[in-house]
C-alpha positions, 0 to 999 in steps of 0.5 A, spaced: 070 321 574 074 315 577 077 315 584 085 318 582 087 313 587 084 308 582 087 311 576 094 312 580 093 304 581 092 302 574 098 306 572 102 303 576 100 296 574 101 298 567 108 294 565 110 299 559 108 305 563 112 303 569 117 301 565 118 308 562 117 311 569 110 315 568 107 318 573 100 321 575 101 328 576 094 331 577 087 328 575 081 333 574 074 333 571 076 333 564 084 332 564 089 328 566 097 330 567 102 325 566 110 326 568 115 322 565 122 324 569 128 324 565 132 317 564 138 315 560 134 309 558 129 313 555 134 318 551 137 318 545 145 319 544 145 327 547 140 326 552 134 327 547 127 324 549 126 318 544 121 319 540 117 313 541 117 315 549 114 321 547 109 318 543 107 313 548 107 318 554 101 321 549 097 315 548 098 313 555 095 320 557 089 319 552 087 312 556 088 315 562 084 321 561 079 316 558 079 312 564 078 318 569 072 320 565 069 314 563 071 309 569 071 303 565 071 296 568 078 292 567 081 293 561 076 295 556 079 302 554 085 303 549 088 308 545 086 307 537 091 312 534 096 317 535 099 322 531 105 326 534 108 332 531 115 333 534 116 341 535 123 341 539 127 335 543 127 335 551 134 334 553 136 331 559 130 333 562 123 330 564 117 332 560 109 332 562 103 330 558 096 334 559 090 329 556 083 332 555 077 329 554 071 333 550 068 337 555 061 334 553 063 327 555 066 330 562 059 334 563 055 328 562 058 324 568 
């Protein structure tokens, strides 16, 4: 697994994640947890988190989890696809995303 400080530095150096306000909350052997504090700029009228921000948090989380386990050099890793099912809205509150890597990949590292 890559050093959590390297992962945090990558996240802070990612302009889109920085603009959204995404922060690294946890790094484990097979998962990464990201936080997205509430910001008016990320909300629809009524304070609901914009769906694109929620989907972006999932995509950034997938890339962060991959980077934590695979430790790729440079920008050699990206998320190829995301499917999001919206079950309820985050209204005027922050949200968290937990991204996991398959245990067999984590165990091989």
